[in-house]
Structure formats: structure tokens, C-alpha cells
VORO-842504 format. One record per residue: residue in one letter; y, x, z of N, C-alpha, C, O in turn. Coordinates in steps of 0.05 Angstrom, whole numbers, plus 32768, in hexadecimal, padded with zeros to 4 digits. Atoms other than C-alpha are relative to their C-alpha. Layout:
BEGIN
aYXZYXZYXZYXZ;...
//
This chain:
BEGIN
x7FDD80157FF980027FF88004800F801C7FF9800980347FFE;x7FDC7FED800A804B80197FE7800F7FF0801580137FD88019;x7FF380037FE3806E8022802A802580127FF9802A80297FF3;x7FED8002800980C08012801F801580328013801B803B802A;x80007FED7FF680D6805E802980268008800B803280167FFB;x7FE880087FF1812080548058800C801B7FF5802180147FEB;x7FFB7FEE800A812E809B8040801D7FFA7FE680357FFE7FE2;x7FF7800680278139807F7FF180177FEE7FFE80287FEC7FEC;x7FF580247FF88155803680197FF47FE87FEC7FFE7FDB7FDA;x800A80028016812A801D7FF77FED7FE080157FDE7FE18029;x8002800E7FF781227FCC7FFB7FEE7FF27FEC7FF57FF77FD4;x8003800C801E80F67FA27FCC80057FE8800180017FDA8015;x800080157FFC81067F6B7FB77FE47FE37FF17FDB7FE37FDB;x80198007801080CB7F367FAD80097FDD80087FF67FCE800A;x800080177FFC80F57EF07FBD80077FF97FD1801A7FFD7FC2;x7FF18009801C80E27ECF7F6F80117FE37FF580157FD67FE0;x7FE08009800B81197EA87F70801280067FF8801D7FFF7FE2;x7FE87FE97FFF814B7ED37F7C7FF580157FE88007801C7FD9;x800B7FEB802481277F047F3D80057FE57FF8801D7FE07FF9;x7FF2801B8014812F7EBD7F1B801C7FFD7FF380267FF87FDD;x7FDF8005800081757EB97F2C800E80217FE7801E80287FD6;x7FE97FDB801081817F077F167FFD7FFE7FE2801080017FD3;x80027FFF801C81617F007ED1800E7FDE7FF480047FD27FE1;x7FFF8017801281837EBF7EC08024800A8003803180027FF0;x7FDE7FF1800F81D47EE37EC37FF680057FED7FE57FF47FEA;x8001800A801A81C87EF17E807FE1800E7FE57FCE801E7FE6;x801280028010819E7EF17E487FF980177FFC800980297FFD;x800E7FE37FF3816B7F2A7E4B7FEF7FFA7FDB7FF1800C7FCA;x800F7FF28016813D7F197E09800080117FEB801680117FE0;x80007FEA801181307F4D7DDA801780088004802A80017FF6;x7FED7FEC7FEE815D7F797E047FF7801A7FFD7FDF801F8001;x80007FE37FE981607FBD7E1480048006801E801B800A8025;x7FF980097FF381577FB97E507FFC802080227FE580288026;x7FF97FF17FF781697FEF7E867FED7FEF80317FE87FD88039;x800180087FE681537FE57ED87FF98020800F7FEB80328008;x80037FE77FF9815C80187F077FF37FF980207FFC7FE5802C;x80057FFC7FE7813B80207F497FED7FDE7FFF7FF57FCA800B;x8013800F7FFD80FF7FF17F3B7FDF7FFC80147FCA7FF2800D;x801180007FF380D47FF87F707FE180067FFB7FD480167FEF;x802680028008808A7FDA7F7D7FFD7FEF7FDE7FE67FEB7FD6;x8003800E801080A27FB17F3580037FEB7FFC80047FE37FE5;x7FF98018800780B37F6E7F49800F7FF47FE980067FE47FD8;x7FF48012800D80F17F5E7F257FF5800C7FDC7FFB7FFF7FC8;x80047FFF801880D17F897EE87FF57FFB7FFA7FF680047FE3;x800B801B8006809D7F567EDD800C7FF37FF880087FE77FE3;x7FF58020801280CA7F267ED3800980057FED800C7FF47FDC;x7FE18005801880FA7F3E7EA37FEA800A7FE97FF280047FD3;x800E7FFC801880BC7F5B7E737FF57FEA7FF67FEE7FE97FDE;x800E8017800980A07F127E7A801B7FF27FF680157FDA7FF6;x7FF27FFE801580E67F097E52800680077FED801980017FE0;x80017FF2801D80DA7F2F7E1B800B80077FFF80147FFF7FEA;x7FED7FE38014810E7F697E127FF0800C7FF87FDA80127FFF;x80067FED801981087F8F7DDA7FEF801E800E7FD980288009;x800B7FE87FF281007FCC7E0B80068007801E801F80098022;x7FFA7FF97FEC80FB7FDD7E54800B801880127FFF80158028;x80017FE97FED811680217E7A80017FF88021800E7FE9802F;x7FF980037FD7810F80267EC77FFE801B80037FF6802F7FF8;x7FF77FD37FEA812380667EF37FF67FF880197FFA7FE18022;x800C800C7FE580FD80677F357FFF802480027FF280337FF3;x80047FE57FF1810880AB7F5A7FF3800480117FF78018801E;x801A7FF97FE280CC80A57F907FF080017FE67FED7FF17FD4;x80247FFD8010808F80BC7F697FED7FF080067FDE7FEE7FF3;x801880117FFC805D80907F8480127FE87FF580107FE67FDD;x7FF5800D80108088805A7F727FFF80057FDC7FFE7FF07FD0;x800180018019808680707F287FEC80047FF57FE980007FDD;x801E8004800A803E807C7F277FF07FE580027FDC7FDC7FF7;x8007801E8000803C80387F3F7FFC7FF87FE57FE97FF07FD8;x7FFC8012801B805B80227F037FFF80087FE680017FF97FD3;x801A7FFE8015803B80467ED27FE87FF27FF67FE07FE67FE2;x8017800C7FFE800280337EE680037FDD7FFA7FF57FD27FE8;x800B801A8006800E7FE67EEC800B7FF17FE580067FDA7FDC;x7FE9800E802B80407FDB7E9D7FEE800F7FF37FE080057FE2;x80167FF18016801580177E81801E7FFE7FEC80347FFB7FF7;x7FEE7FFA80088040801E7E45801C7FE27FF480287FE17FDE;x7FF580137FF780697FDE7E54802280057FFE80357FFC7FF2;x7FE87FF7800E809C80047E5F8009801D7FFF7FF8802A7FF2;x7FF87FE67FF980BC80487E6C800A800B8013802280088018;x7FF77FFD7FDD80BC80697EB48015801B7FF5801080277FE0;x80027FEA800480EB80A07EBC80088002802580157FF48035;x7FF580047FE280EC80BE7F008007801580077FFA802A800D;x7FD37FF47FF0812E80DB7F1680027FF680107FF47FE58019;x7FF0800C7FEB815980D27F46801B7FF47FE8801B7FF97FD0;x7FF58010801E818C80A97F1A8020800D80058031800C7FF4;x7FEB7FEF800681C480D07F2B7FFF80187FF5801280227FE9;x7FF67FEE801981B181087F0A7FF480047FDE7FED80147FCD;x800C80038024819E80E87ECA80287FF77FF9803B7FEE8006;x7FF08008800881CF80E27E9780037FE67FF47FF47FE57FE1;x800A8020800681D280977E8780097FFF7FE37FF47FFA7FD7;x7FF47FFC801681F9809D7E447FEB80097FEE7FEC80017FD7;x80187FFB801181B580BE7E2A7FF17FF180047FDF7FF07FF3;x801E8006800A818380957E3C7FFD7FEB7FEB7FE97FDF7FF1;x801280058018817780717DFD80157FF57FF480277FEA8001;x7FE88003800F81A480657DC180047FEB7FF8800C7FE77FE1;x7FF9801D800781AB801E7DC480107FF6801F800880018033;x7FFE80047FED81D37FFD7DF77FE87FEB80097FDA7FDC7FFD;x800B80127FF181B57FE07E36800C7FEF800780257FED8007;x7FFB801C7FDF81B77FA57E667FF1801280157FDD80208012;x80077FE87FE681B87FC87EB47FF27FE2800A7FF57FCA8005;x800780087FEF81917FB37EE28004800480227FEE800C8027;x80117FE87FF0818C7FCF7F2280047FE9802180157FD78024;x80007FF47FDC81807FCB7F748002801080067FEF801E8006;x7FF27FF17FFC81AA7FF57F897FF8800F801A800180088030;x80017FEE7FD8819280297FC8801D7FF5800880347FFA8000;x7FD480017FF181D0800C7FF1800480238007801B802D8007;x7FE67FD97FF381D98063800A8005800B7FEC801180207FF0;x7FEC7FF6801281EE80727FCB80067FE37FE880067FEA7FD1;x7FF7801B801081FF802E7FA5801880117FF48014801E7FDF;x7FEB7FFD7FFD824680437FA88005800E7FE9801380097FD5;x7FFD7FE38017823B80887F867FF07FFE7FEB7FED80117FDC;x8005800080218216806C7F4C80037FF17FF37FF37FEA7FE1;x7FF08018800C824980367F3A8011800F7FFC801D800E7FE6;x7FDF7FDB8001828080787F447FF580097FE7800380107FD3;x800C7FDF8019825480A27F1380067FF37FEC80157FFC7FDB;x80018002801A824B80737EE3801C7FEC7FEE801D7FDF7FD9;x7FEB800F8013828E80587ED68018801A7FF68027801D7FE3;x7FE87FDE800A82B880A27ED67FED80007FEC7FFA80077FD8;x80067FF58018828180A87EA07FFB7FF47FED7FEB7FFB7FDB;x800080128014828F806C7E7B802080107FE2803880157FE5;x7FEB7FFC801E82B380827E2A7FF67FEA7FF37FE37FDB7FEE;x7FFE8020800B82C880537E117FF880057FE87FDF80047FE5;x80147FF1801882B9806E7DCF7FD57FF67FF97FC97FF17FE4;x801780047FF8826F80617DE680008002801A80048014802A;x800C800E7FDB825B80327E257FE17FF97FF97FDC7FE97FE6;x80197FFA8003821580397E277FF17FEA80077FD87FE88004;x800B80197FFA820F7FF27E43800A7FF77FFE80227FFB7FFE;x7FF280287FFF82167FA77E3E80127FF0801C80277FE78024;x7FF180047FE2821E7F9A7E7C7FE6800980227FD380198023;x80087FF07FE382027FAB7EC480037FEA801780187FE08020;x800D801F7FE481DF7F717EFF7FF5801980057FE580277FF9;x80097FF17FEE81E07F9E7F3880087FF58018801E7FEC801E;x7FF980117FED81CF7F867F7B800D801480128006802C8011;x7FF77FE87FE281FA7FA97FBD7FF87FF3801F7FED7FDE8026;x7FFC80117FE682007F9C8001801F7FF1800980367FF98004;x7FEC8008800D822A7F6D800B80178005800480267FFC7FF3;x7FEB7FF97FFD82617F89802A800E80197FE98026801A7FE1;x7FF77FF88012825F7FBC7FF8800F7FF77FE1801F80017FD2;x7FFA8018801182657F857FC980127FF1800380177FE57FEE;x7FE9800B7FFA829D7F657FE7801980107FF4802680007FE6;x7FF77FE07FF382CA7FAE7FE9800180037FDA801280117FCF;x80057FF8801D82B67FAE7F9A800E7FE87FF080177FED7FDA;x7FF5800C801782D17F6C7F7D80117FF68009801D7FE47FFD;x7FDF80027FFA830F7F6C7FB2801580057FE5801080127FD1;x7FED80018003834D7F617F9B80198011800A8018801C8020;x7FE37FF07FE783957F857FB280087FEC801580007FD58018;x7FF7800E7FE483B87F727FF27FE77FF180077FED7FD9800C;x8011800A7FEA83727F5E80137FFA8019800D7FFF802F8004;x80177FF27FEC83497F7F804F7FEE80197FEA7FEB80327FEC;x80147FF1800A83197F9480198006801B7FEB7FFC80317FE8;x7FF97FEE801A83367FB77FE1800B80218006801F80288013;x7FF87FEE7FFC83367FFA7FDF7FED801C7FEA7FDF80137FD8;x80077FF68017831C80347FB47FEC7FF47FEE7FF17FF17FD6;x801E8015801382DE80107F9580137FE97FF180157FDE7FDB;x7FF1801E801983087FDA7F7E801480087FF3801D7FFC7FE0;x7FDE7FF0801A834580057F5F7FE780097FEF7FF080087FD8;x80137FEF800B82F980297F417FFA7FF27FE97FFF7FF67FD1;x800B801C801082D87FE87F2780137FF27FE6800E7FEF7FCE;x7FF28009801983147FC97F078008800E7FF0800680077FD9;x7FFD7FEB801F832D800A7EDF7FF27FFA7FE17FFE7FF87FCB;x80118000801582ED80037EB07FFB7FEB7FF57FFC7FE87FDC;x801C8002800682C47FCE7EBD800C7FE4801380167FE8802A;x8000800C7FF382CD7F7B7ECB7FE77FF380167FCF7FF28010;x8010800A7FEE82A97F5F7EFE7FF97FE98013800B7FE38023;x7FF880187FF082997F267F237FD67FF880037FC27FFE7FF7;x80257FF37FEC82577F157F5B7FFA7FE27FF4800D7FD47FEB;x800A8008801182317EE97F3F7FEA7FEB80167FE77FD4800E;x800380157FE682097EC87F8B7FFE8018801E800B802D801F;x80087FED7FE581F27EEC7FD67FE7800980047FE17FF47FF9;x800F7FFF7FFB81B07F027FE67FF5800680127FF3801E8016;x7FFE7FF97FEB81977EF780257FE6801C80087FD980297FF8;x801A7FEB7FFF81647F29804C7FE27FFE80027FD0800E8003;x80178006800381307F04804B7FF17FFC7FE87FDB7FF17FE8;x80117FF98017811E7F1280007FFB801F7FFB7FF4802D7FE8;x80107FE3800C810F7F5080047FE98011801F7FE880128038;x800C7FEF7FE980E57F78802C7FFE80217FF27FFB80297FDB;x8003800D7FE180E47F9A805B80207FF08000802F7FF47FED;x7FE780107FFE81217F70806C801E80147FFF801B802A800A;x7FEB7FEB7FF481637F968071800A7FEE801980007FDA8023;x7FF6800C7FEF81907F87809F80177FF77FFC80227FED800F;x7FEF8004800E81C47F7A80777FFB7FEA7FEE7FE27FE57FEE;x7FF58016800D81DA7F3A80458003800E7FDF801280217FE0;x7FFD7FE9801B81D77F5B7FF2800E7FEA7FF1800F7FD47FFA;x7FEA8009802082067F427FAE7FF580017FF07FE780167FF3;x80057FF6801881F17F427F71801E7FFB7FF1802C7FE87FF6;x7FE07FF9801382337F527F417FFD80057FE67FEA80127FE0;x800080008015823C7F517F058011800E7FEF802780047FEA;x7FE57FF9801382617F817ED57FFA7FFF7FEB7FE37FFE7FE3;x800A7FF8800E82777F8C7E95800D800E7FF4802180138002;x7FE37FE97FFC82A37FC07E7180107FF67FF0800B7FE97FDC;x7FE28004801382ED7FBC7E597FF780047FED7FE380127FE6;x7FFE7FED802782F47FC57E13800F80097FFC800D80127FE5;x7FF87FF17FFC83347FEA7E2680057FFF801D7FFE7FED802B;x7FFB7FEF7FE78347800A7E61801280178004800B80297FF4;x7FE87FEF7FF5838180387E7B7FEF801E7FF87FD880227FFF;x80097FE7800B8375807F7E5A80088019801B801F80168023;x7FFA7FF87FE8837080B87E9B7FEC80227FE27FD980217FD1;x800B7FEA8015836481057E717FE4800580217FCC8001801B;x801480037FF0833A810D7EBD7FFA7FFA80067FFD8003801D;x800580157FEA831280D07ED98008800B8017801D80078024;x7FF67FF67FDC831480F47F1680178001800780178006801F;x7FF1800C7FFC834F80E87F1A80097FE7801B80137FE68032;x8000801B7FF0835180AB7F377FF27FFA801D7FFA7FEA802E;x80057FFE7FE6832980B87F6F800980158010800280168027;x7FF07FEB7FF6835280F47F7F800D7FF58012800A7FF7802A;x7FEA80067FF2838E80CC7F8B80017FDE800D80167FD1800E;x8008801A7FF5837080867FAA7FE5800E80197FDB8003802D;x80097FF27FE1834980B97FD880187FFE801780197FF5802E;x7FE87FF67FEB838A80CE7FF3800A7FE8800980097FE28021;x7FF680127FED83AD808E7FF87FEF7FF080107FFB7FE48023;x8007800E7FE78379806E801E7FED800780167FDD7FF78020;x800B7FF37FF2836080A2804780057FE7801F7FF77FDE8032;x7FEB800E7FE8839380798074800C7FE5800280227FDE800A;x7FF880128008838A8038805F801C7FE5801080237FD08005;x7FEE80167FF083C08013809B801A80177FFC802F800B7FFD;x7FE67FF3800483F680478091800F7FFB7FDE80067FF57FC8;x80018009801D841D8040805E800E80147FF2801D80237FFE;x80017FF2801184268064801F8013801F7FFE800A80347FF4;x7FDF7FF17FFC846E8090802A7FE7802180027FE980347FF3;x800B7FDD7FFC843680D280437FE97FFE7FEA7FDD80147FEF;x80128000800B83FE80C4800C800B80177FEC8008802F7FE8;x7FEF80008016842A80C17FD68013801B7FFB801680267FE5;x7FEF7FE97FFE845C80FD7FF07FE4802180037FED80377FFE;x800B7FF47FFF841A81277FFB7FF5800A7FD67FEC801C7FC9;x80187FFC80238400811B7FAA801F80067FEE802080117FD8;x7FE57FFA8010844D81207F94800D80138007801A801E7FF6;x7FF17FED7FF0846B814C7FBD80267FF98000803B80037FFA;x7FE6800F7FEF84A181217FD880097FF87FE5801A7FE77FEB;x7FEF800E801484BA810C7F9180077FEE7FF17FFC7FEB7FDC;x7FEE80197FF684E580D17F947FF77FED7FDD7FF37FD57FD6;x7FF97FFE802084E380D27F487FE47FE37FF97FE77FCB7FF3;x801A80078010849780BC7F357FF87FDE80107FE77FD08006;x800680117FF4849A80817F6A801D7FE87FEF80197FD47FE1;x7FED800F801584DB80617F4B7FFB7FF97FDD80057FE77FD0;x800B8005801F84BC80667F027FEA7FEF7FFE7FEE7FDC7FEF;x801380157FF7847A80427F1580017FE680107FEE7FD68011;x7FF280167FEE84AB800F7F487FEC7FF1801B7FE77FDB8023;x8019800D7FE78476801F7F85802380048020803680128027;x7FE77FFF7FDB84A0800D7FCE7FE6800F80127FCF80088015;x800B7FF17FF0848F80477FFB7FF37FFA801A7FE8800A8029;x800080107FDC8483801B803D7FEF7FF37FF67FDF80057FF8;x80127FFD80068452800080227FDC7FFF80067FD5800F8017;x80227FF87FF084017FFF80317FF480087FEC7FFE80017FD8;x80147FFE801B83C4801C7FFD7FF77FEA7FF87FFB7FE67FE0;x800A8018800F83A17FD67FF6801C7FE47FF680197FCD7FEE;x7FF58016801783EF7FBD7FDE7FFD80067FEB80037FF47FDC;x7FF67FF2802783ED7FE57F987FF17FF17FFE7FE27FEA8010;x8014800C801083CC7FC07F687FE1801B7FF17FE280347FF2;x80087FE98012839B7FEA7F42800A800D7FE3800A80237FD9;x7FE67FFB801283C87FE67F0F801080237FFC801180377FEE;x7FEA7FE37FF383F780187F357FF1802080067FF98036800A;x80167FE87FEA83B980447F4E8005800E7FDF801580217FDD;x80017FF2802083AE80547EEF801A800C8004802180197FF0;x7FDB7FFA801483FF80647EF280008018800F8004802C8002;x80057FE67FF183F680987F297FF3801080027FF88025800E;x80107FEA800483BB80B37F15800B80157FEF800C802D7FF4;x7FF68001801883D980B97ED5801980128000801D80237FEE;x7FF47FE97FF0841180DE7EFA800080138005800F80217FF9;x80177FF67FF383EA81047F1F7FF280117FF17FE680227FFE;x80077FF2800F83D281247EDC801580197FF3801580317FF0;x7FF77FE48009840B81367EBE80118004801380288008800B;x7FF47FE37FEE842581587F037FF180157FFA7FFC802B7FF6;x80027FE9800183F881837EFC7FF180187FE77FE7802E7FE8;x80027FF4801983EF818C7EB2800C80277FF58009802F7FDE;
//
């Protein structure tokens, strides 16, 4: 019997009703599918029943990867690697529809990596249907002027449209996690703000949200050496707090920061 590994953040989805709801989010018949973290293959099996054109799964756990190969044979392609070490744009020549019950301990790292690597000239997916810890999902979908708004909200809104689909109770998993989960649907934006170095936005948002309850004057001065011309140009009130700036403002700040350092 396969045991869930705490070190890999494994909680296997076992609720067939939830599996069916996930697969009804988008049409997958005759599509190229990527599943991240298939675990024991419950969702994998249900995907195959929908007759996709191709199914690729990425599973880091060696024992689970072997189990999937034994159970599904040539019906799927199993990649036995850490998803964080894979160049997702090289996974397949076709556009992929992505499903993922992401390990809670690295879910934001996976999403951030994908967003930073999105190239508008070659977007490798048409949509992402991903499961997160509910608390993380609330941060992802949060708008500015709210307590959950932060770095992740800004990063996601830069290149993706996001919509919450539904919440999932702990009883739908084995072993049961201690928290609720949420299913989110992401679609790539056709146009997004261009930055020469995508990681610039991470630097800017990290600096601003480091002290999220305090006014932005201090982090602003830290990044721009006290130059008030940039604040005036972007029309920023330095007495505001980080959550009061919308994501477009952070993108403009990142652009100005790039100019300063070039």
C-alpha cells in the first residue's frame, strides 16, 4: 500500500464527486493534457475516461511514478522528476491543458515559476486548473485594498486571468489535510505589461510588502533613493500602504526600477 509522504506534501484526492467537478471545468476531449502530482492516479484515470489526445503526468515520488507506469502502461507518459526542475515550455510541442493538485509546501513556488517564464510569443498552456490551500487561493484572487492582497496577487494579475471555481473540504482527501482547499482556473492574458527582467517585479513587490502595515514611503525611498519625481510621474501617494496600490502601479514601479538600474 502506498503511504502519503509528508515531506512531499502529499494528500491524495479520493472524492469522485470532486474529481468529476474538476473535469467539468473545461472540455478536455481530444486535448493534450498535463497533470502535476497525479499521486495514486484517481484524477488520471478520470481524465483518460474523457478521451484526451495525450496525457503527460509529472510525479516526483519514485514509488508513485512506478505505480502509475504499471497501472496505465502506454496510456500516459510519466515524467519522474521534480516539476520545479522541468522547463515546462519544452514538455510538449502542443498547447497543454494543465491539472494539478499541487503540494501545499511548493504550490506558490510552482505558480510563480510558471508566471515568470511565460513568454507571450510562446505560451505553452491554454489554461491551468489548479488546487491550492484555500488561504493561498484567497491571496491569489484578492484585489487591492483588501487584507489578502499581496505579492502573489500582483504577480498573478500581471500575466493571468484567474477565477475561483469551488472549495474542497478536507474529507475529500486521504490523508485528510487540516485545511480547506480551493480550485482556481487560470488563463493567459493575450497582452501583458513587458518587463525586461520578469524578476524585477518580485524585487519591487518583496520590498514593498515586507512591512505591509506601514506606509510605502520607506520601501519607495529604499528602491528609488528618495527620488520623488518617479512618485509624481506615476501619481503615487507615499502615505498609502502596500495593499492600497493596484497591480498596474506595481508594474509601473518595476519598469521605473529597471530604468534606474540600466
